[in-house]
Backbone as ProteinMPNN parsed JSONL, in Angstrom:
{"seq_chain_A": "MRKTDLNRLNPGLMKIDPIATGKKLKEYRRAHRLTQEQLSGYFELYGDSASRVVIGMWETGKKTPSISHIVFLAELYQCRIDELIISCRRSNERSDEDQLLVFYRVRAEFFPSFFDFFKM", "coords_chain_A": {"N_chain_A": [[0.849, -1.173, 0.0], [0.539, 2.171, -0.825], [1.986, 5.16, 0.583], [0.296, 7.404, 0.459], [-2.201, 6.222, 0.333], [-2.58, 5.315, 2.906], [-3.046, 7.648, 4.302], [-5.646, 8.281, 3.719], [-7.201, 6.517, 5.101], [-9.512, 5.941, 7.67], [-9.194, 5.302, 10.952], [-11.316, 4.728, 12.695], [-13.313, 3.728, 11.057], [-12.326, 1.331, 10.29], [-12.819, -0.649, 12.053], [-14.635, -3.502, 13.373], [-18.087, -3.601, 12.951], [-20.112, -4.335, 15.461], [-22.908, -4.681, 15.738], [-24.02, -4.74, 13.117], [-22.551, -6.91, 12.144], [-23.461, -8.897, 13.874], [-26.155, -9.032, 13.096], [-25.817, -10.051, 10.543], [-24.66, -12.547, 11.123], [-26.809, -13.759, 12.446], [-28.646, -13.799, 10.373], [-27.431, -15.605, 8.565], [-27.407, -17.913, 10.189], [-30.135, -18.402, 10.55], [-30.86, -18.756, 7.872], [-29.723, -21.188, 7.39], [-31.301, -22.731, 8.888], [-30.858, -23.211, 11.652], [-30.917, -23.439, 15.197], [-29.865, -21.42, 17.991], [-29.013, -23.127, 19.967], [-28.475, -25.512, 18.563], [-26.367, -24.635, 16.932], [-24.494, -24.066, 18.889], [-24.038, -26.677, 19.734], [-22.716, -27.696, 17.462], [-20.332, -26.26, 17.595], [-19.237, -27.323, 19.972], [-18.999, -30.003, 19.221], [-16.975, -29.944, 17.331], [-14.742, -29.144, 18.736], [-14.51, -26.506, 19.629], [-15.799, -23.99, 21.771], [-18.92, -22.461, 22.324], [-21.474, -21.088, 23.889], [-25.106, -21.059, 23.883], [-25.927, -18.656, 24.922], [-23.688, -17.005, 24.488], [-23.628, -17.001, 21.686], [-26.018, -15.675, 21.241], [-25.262, -13.2, 22.267], [-23.352, -12.448, 20.363], [-25.034, -12.128, 18.169], [-26.614, -9.983, 18.893], [-24.836, -7.983, 19.027], [-23.447, -7.468, 21.348], [-21.145, -8.785, 21.94], [-18.197, -9.719, 20.121], [-17.426, -12.295, 17.876], [-14.584, -14.539, 18.103], [-11.723, -14.855, 15.899], [-11.308, -17.534, 15.297], [-13.849, -18.585, 15.714], [-15.253, -17.22, 13.718], [-14.008, -18.227, 11.407], [-14.766, -20.917, 11.627], [-17.582, -20.623, 11.388], [-17.747, -19.59, 8.785], [-16.849, -21.782, 7.319], [-18.827, -23.649, 8.026], [-21.152, -22.414, 7.018], [-20.432, -22.236, 4.418], [-19.308, -19.941, 3.134], [-17.535, -16.858, 2.418], [-15.194, -15.368, 4.692], [-15.282, -12.576, 4.838], [-17.905, -12.094, 4.222], [-19.277, -12.514, 6.503], [-18.324, -10.72, 8.37], [-18.813, -7.376, 9.117], [-17.563, -4.272, 8.473], [-17.195, -1.053, 10.059], [-17.061, 0.914, 8.125], [-18.278, -0.323, 5.858], [-20.783, -0.677, 6.96], [-21.596, 1.978, 7.387], [-21.739, 2.85, 4.738], [-23.881, 1.357, 3.773], [-25.965, 2.266, 5.46], [-26.149, 4.917, 4.682], [-27.142, 4.657, 2.064], [-29.602, 3.425, 2.631], [-30.847, 5.446, 4.132], [-31.203, 7.429, 2.197], [-33.058, 6.202, 0.47], [-35.283, 5.955, 2.184], [-35.754, 8.658, 2.689], [-36.534, 9.626, 0.136], [-38.842, 8.103, -0.287], [-40.496, 8.988, 1.793], [-40.713, 11.677, 1.129], [-42.109, 11.471, -1.302], [-44.504, 10.389, -0.402], [-45.594, 12.333, 1.368], [-45.615, 14.653, -0.086], [-47.1, 14.457, -2.606], [-48.4, 16.025, -4.533], [-46.504, 17.903, -5.167], [-44.633, 16.412, -6.645], [-46.259, 15.613, -8.711], [-46.615, 17.963, -10.071], [-44.234, 18.268, -11.5], [-44.45, 16.245, -13.327], [-46.049, 17.041, -15.353]], "CA_chain_A": [[0.0, 0.0, 0.0], [1.323, 3.393, -0.886], [1.865, 6.035, 1.743], [-0.871, 8.276, 0.313], [-3.401, 5.446, 0.633], [-2.732, 5.244, 4.361], [-3.56, 8.915, 4.798], [-7.09, 8.346, 3.505], [-7.896, 5.571, 5.96], [-10.026, 6.429, 8.935], [-9.112, 4.17, 11.878], [-12.622, 4.43, 13.278], [-14.115, 2.983, 10.098], [-11.686, 0.051, 10.02], [-13.216, -1.583, 13.107], [-15.798, -4.338, 13.106], [-19.361, -3.095, 13.465], [-20.655, -5.522, 16.128], [-24.352, -4.84, 15.53], [-24.228, -5.185, 11.733], [-21.992, -8.254, 12.054], [-24.398, -9.765, 14.574], [-27.327, -9.228, 12.236], [-25.395, -10.929, 9.45], [-24.505, -13.887, 11.689], [-28.155, -14.267, 12.692], [-29.231, -14.044, 9.057], [-26.863, -16.855, 8.055], [-27.859, -19.022, 11.033], [-31.535, -18.667, 10.211], [-30.913, -19.267, 6.499], [-29.351, -22.605, 7.467], [-32.318, -23.331, 9.758], [-30.24, -23.669, 12.894], [-31.188, -22.683, 16.407], [-28.626, -21.095, 18.703], [-28.629, -24.339, 20.691], [-27.865, -26.431, 17.595], [-25.082, -24.066, 16.55], [-23.621, -24.299, 20.035], [-23.681, -28.085, 19.67], [-21.695, -27.858, 16.413], [-19.058, -25.758, 18.123], [-18.723, -28.304, 20.928], [-18.665, -31.222, 18.489], [-15.725, -29.761, 16.598], [-13.648, -28.759, 19.607], [-14.534, -25.111, 20.052], [-17.005, -23.844, 22.585], [-19.701, -21.228, 22.277], [-22.797, -21.408, 24.43], [-26.247, -20.38, 23.262], [-25.919, -17.283, 25.439], [-22.623, -16.28, 23.781], [-24.09, -16.821, 20.305], [-27.005, -14.598, 21.33], [-24.53, -11.934, 22.455], [-22.788, -12.098, 19.054], [-26.107, -11.712, 17.26], [-27.143, -8.68, 19.315], [-23.75, -7.008, 18.968], [-22.854, -7.226, 22.664], [-19.805, -9.371, 21.867], [-17.74, -10.046, 18.775], [-16.812, -13.629, 17.891], [-13.143, -14.604, 17.826], [-11.419, -15.216, 14.517], [-11.511, -18.982, 15.132], [-15.291, -18.793, 15.577], [-15.638, -16.716, 12.399], [-13.528, -19.202, 10.419], [-15.65, -22.075, 11.75], [-18.887, -20.272, 10.824], [-17.598, -19.471, 7.333], [-16.795, -23.159, 6.809], [-20.14, -24.254, 8.235], [-22.119, -21.781, 6.113], [-19.841, -22.271, 3.075], [-19.209, -18.582, 2.619], [-16.252, -16.214, 2.703], [-15.134, -14.712, 5.998], [-15.702, -11.178, 4.729], [-19.362, -12.024, 4.127], [-19.807, -12.567, 7.863], [-17.837, -9.583, 9.154], [-19.17, -6.079, 8.542], [-16.771, -3.189, 9.062], [-17.946, 0.195, 10.273], [-17.119, 1.6, 6.826], [-19.332, -0.968, 5.064], [-22.046, -0.411, 7.633], [-21.945, 3.371, 7.101], [-22.129, 2.95, 3.334], [-25.233, 0.799, 3.676], [-26.953, 3.111, 6.13], [-26.345, 6.106, 3.851], [-28.038, 4.281, 0.974], [-30.913, 3.186, 3.216], [-31.429, 6.722, 4.522], [-31.648, 8.114, 0.983], [-34.286, 5.556, 0.018], [-36.361, 6.335, 3.092], [-36.009, 10.078, 2.471], [-37.294, 9.806, -1.1], [-40.171, 7.52, -0.097], [-41.261, 9.892, 2.658], [-41.01, 12.875, 0.347], [-43.142, 11.151, -2.28], [-45.759, 10.154, 0.306], [-46.132, 13.537, 1.99], [-45.71, 15.751, -1.046], [-47.382, 13.9, -3.928], [-48.76, 17.075, -5.486], [-45.254, 18.523, -5.592], [-44.049, 15.589, -7.688], [-47.174, 15.628, -9.846], [-46.371, 19.207, -10.778], [-43.108, 18.089, -12.43], [-44.793, 15.231, -14.338], [-46.831, 17.686, -16.422]], "C_chain_A": [[0.898, 1.241, 0.0], [1.044, 4.28, 0.318], [0.624, 6.929, 1.651], [-2.163, 7.525, 0.614], [-3.641, 5.369, 2.131], [-3.313, 6.525, 4.929], [-5.077, 9.013, 4.669], [-7.873, 7.455, 4.452], [-8.313, 6.216, 7.276], [-10.022, 5.257, 9.916], [-10.451, 3.783, 12.496], [-13.493, 3.588, 12.365], [-13.545, 1.597, 9.809], [-12.05, -0.998, 11.065], [-14.408, -2.421, 12.645], [-17.027, -3.681, 13.715], [-20.065, -4.284, 14.124], [-22.143, -5.745, 15.868], [-24.642, -5.344, 14.121], [-23.693, -6.596, 11.526], [-22.92, -9.257, 12.726], [-25.643, -10.058, 13.759], [-27.01, -10.191, 11.095], [-25.245, -12.364, 9.946], [-25.873, -14.536, 11.934], [-28.841, -14.627, 11.374], [-28.732, -15.377, 8.477], [-27.34, -18.055, 8.868], [-29.292, -19.396, 10.691], [-31.678, -19.233, 8.804], [-30.56, -20.755, 6.449], [-30.244, -23.383, 8.439], [-31.713, -23.98, 11.008], [-30.727, -22.81, 14.054], [-29.84, -22.333, 17.048], [-28.106, -22.317, 19.451], [-27.938, -25.339, 19.755], [-26.481, -25.938, 17.173], [-24.063, -24.254, 17.667], [-23.141, -25.749, 20.064], [-22.625, -28.368, 18.612], [-20.335, -27.386, 16.896], [-18.434, -26.781, 19.075], [-18.261, -29.581, 20.23], [-17.306, -31.125, 17.802], [-14.628, -29.098, 17.426], [-13.558, -27.302, 20.008], [-15.784, -24.948, 20.901], [-17.613, -22.466, 22.39], [-21.101, -21.595, 22.754], [-23.875, -20.652, 23.659], [-26.27, -18.919, 23.672], [-24.874, -16.44, 24.699], [-23.033, -16.014, 22.337], [-25.136, -15.71, 20.253], [-26.346, -13.234, 21.502], [-23.858, -11.494, 21.151], [-23.869, -11.483, 18.174], [-26.74, -10.377, 17.654], [-26.065, -7.6, 19.326], [-23.117, -6.701, 20.306], [-21.446, -7.779, 22.766], [-19.471, -9.631, 20.411], [-17.076, -11.417, 18.815], [-15.322, -13.563, 17.582], [-12.935, -15.024, 16.379], [-11.608, -16.713, 14.295], [-12.997, -19.312, 14.992], [-15.766, -18.343, 14.195], [-15.224, -17.698, 11.309], [-14.429, -20.44, 10.436], [-17.002, -21.789, 11.102], [-18.834, -20.156, 9.303], [-17.541, -20.855, 6.687], [-18.165, -23.827, 6.91], [-21.156, -23.725, 7.224], [-21.651, -21.765, 4.668], [-19.867, -20.893, 2.411], [-17.822, -18.031, 2.938], [-16.332, -15.521, 4.063], [-15.642, -13.275, 5.9], [-17.201, -11.015, 4.506], [-20.001, -12.001, 5.512], [-19.443, -11.34, 8.687], [-18.167, -8.287, 8.421], [-18.338, -5.007, 9.252], [-17.654, -1.965, 9.263], [-18.081, 0.965, 8.966], [-18.238, 1.017, 5.974], [-20.696, -0.694, 5.659], [-22.521, 1.014, 7.342], [-22.391, 3.549, 5.66], [-23.55, 2.443, 3.133], [-26.255, 1.726, 4.291], [-27.186, 4.396, 5.344], [-27.301, 5.805, 2.712], [-29.452, 4.089, 1.497], [-31.598, 4.495, 3.577], [-31.923, 7.487, 3.308], [-32.951, 7.51, 0.468], [-35.47, 5.963, 0.88], [-36.736, 7.8, 2.863], [-36.867, 10.293, 1.227], [-38.694, 9.217, -0.995], [-41.046, 8.449, 0.727], [-41.643, 11.144, 1.883], [-42.144, 12.62, -0.634], [-44.496, 10.942, -1.613], [-46.387, 11.446, 0.818], [-46.301, 14.708, 1.024], [-46.026, 15.235, -2.445], [-47.71, 14.983, -4.948], [-47.515, 17.795, -6.002], [-44.636, 17.757, -6.742], [-44.949, 15.532, -8.92], [-46.972, 16.871, -10.693], [-45.28, 19.025, -11.838], [-43.404, 17.05, -13.506], [-45.517, 15.846, -15.523], [-46.007, 17.988, -17.63]], "O_chain_A": [[1.879, 1.323, 0.738], [0.009, 4.166, 0.975], [-0.028, 7.182, 2.664], [-3.123, 8.123, 1.101], [-4.789, 5.359, 2.575], [-4.009, 6.486, 5.944], [-5.721, 9.744, 5.423], [-9.084, 7.619, 4.595], [-7.542, 6.944, 7.902], [-10.778, 4.305, 9.727], [-10.679, 2.608, 12.785], [-14.324, 2.815, 12.84], [-14.198, 0.778, 9.161], [-11.614, -2.143, 10.952], [-15.087, -2.095, 11.671], [-17.001, -3.254, 14.869], [-20.569, -5.159, 13.419], [-22.587, -6.89, 15.787], [-25.427, -6.277, 13.948], [-24.304, -7.393, 10.815], [-23.138, -10.349, 12.202], [-26.13, -11.188, 13.732], [-27.829, -11.035, 10.731], [-25.66, -13.299, 9.262], [-26.063, -15.721, 11.658], [-29.533, -15.641, 11.281], [-29.519, -16.172, 7.965], [-27.645, -19.103, 8.299], [-29.618, -20.575, 10.559], [-32.523, -20.096, 8.566], [-31.035, -21.488, 5.582], [-29.972, -24.539, 8.764], [-32.016, -25.121, 11.358], [-30.924, -21.604, 13.907], [-28.806, -22.892, 16.682], [-26.896, -22.517, 19.554], [-26.93, -25.942, 20.124], [-25.54, -26.724, 17.067], [-22.901, -24.568, 17.408], [-21.983, -26.02, 20.379], [-21.733, -29.188, 18.832], [-19.314, -28.026, 16.643], [-17.239, -27.067, 18.989], [-17.248, -30.168, 20.609], [-16.577, -32.113, 17.708], [-13.681, -28.546, 16.866], [-12.6, -26.909, 20.673], [-16.736, -25.714, 20.748], [-16.916, -21.455, 22.305], [-21.819, -22.333, 22.081], [-23.59, -19.734, 22.89], [-26.595, -18.046, 22.867], [-25.144, -15.298, 24.328], [-22.809, -14.919, 21.821], [-25.139, -14.899, 19.327], [-26.811, -12.236, 20.952], [-23.799, -10.299, 20.862], [-23.655, -10.461, 17.522], [-27.345, -9.714, 16.811], [-26.352, -6.435, 19.603], [-22.323, -5.766, 20.407], [-20.643, -7.311, 23.574], [-20.362, -9.749, 19.57], [-16.252, -11.678, 19.691], [-14.855, -12.656, 16.892], [-13.862, -15.492, 15.717], [-12.027, -17.124, 13.212], [-13.365, -20.213, 14.239], [-16.59, -19.013, 13.574], [-15.997, -17.972, 10.391], [-14.808, -20.95, 9.382], [-17.515, -22.617, 10.35], [-19.764, -20.574, 8.612], [-18.123, -21.069, 5.624], [-18.604, -24.494, 5.974], [-21.925, -24.493, 6.645], [-22.388, -21.329, 3.783], [-20.37, -20.714, 1.302], [-17.037, -18.667, 3.642], [-17.411, -15.141, 4.517], [-16.356, -12.81, 6.789], [-17.715, -9.9, 4.595], [-21.126, -11.529, 5.677], [-20.176, -10.965, 9.602], [-17.837, -8.126, 7.246], [-18.405, -4.858, 10.472], [-18.739, -1.871, 8.69], [-19.107, 1.601, 8.725], [-19.055, 1.757, 5.427], [-21.666, -0.499, 4.927], [-23.703, 1.236, 7.08], [-23.318, 4.311, 5.386], [-24.33, 3.048, 2.397], [-27.313, 1.953, 3.703], [-28.302, 4.917, 5.335], [-28.183, 6.612, 2.418], [-30.407, 4.544, 0.868], [-32.799, 4.645, 3.356], [-32.967, 8.135, 3.379], [-33.854, 8.245, 0.071], [-36.54, 6.279, 0.36], [-37.92, 8.138, 2.845], [-37.827, 11.064, 1.264], [-39.639, 9.772, -1.556], [-42.21, 8.67, 0.392], [-42.777, 11.614, 1.975], [-43.038, 13.452, -0.784], [-45.529, 11.28, -2.192], [-47.6, 11.626, 0.707], [-47.051, 15.644, 1.3], [-45.294, 15.542, -3.386], [-47.333, 14.866, -6.114], [-47.485, 18.243, -7.148], [-44.165, 18.356, -7.709], [-44.46, 15.416, -10.044], [-47.142, 16.827, -11.912], [-45.386, 19.561, -12.941], [-42.683, 16.977, -14.5], [-45.591, 15.235, -16.589], [-46.522, 18.528, -18.609]]}, "name": "protein", "num_of_chains": 1, "seq": "MRKTDLNRLNPGLMKIDPIATGKKLKEYRRAHRLTQEQLSGYFELYGDSASRVVIGMWETGKKTPSISHIVFLAELYQCRIDELIISCRRSNERSDEDQLLVFYRVRAEFFPSFFDFFKM"}
């Protein structure tokens, strides 16, 4: 990486967003039709431990899973590690897009006559 590229990086955005990551972990678990208890059983079966309570804490963003847990989950779900981990930068990019969509929907709902004026 060139020196100028390092100047553009914001250390705050390079962290893991625990809430967005937790939502993603929950999404993958549900997509594979697993309960937290079943997932905990898989961890124990393969030599790592994670209780149902800990998995719940990951999914609510109160804790972040270790790299060994993330690697295990990526193997279990047959996905890439970066699909499970959401950085603050990626989270901010998504929320900006979501906010714009909501803004335009609200504007169209509350000011329909304004938009009809421009359709003429």
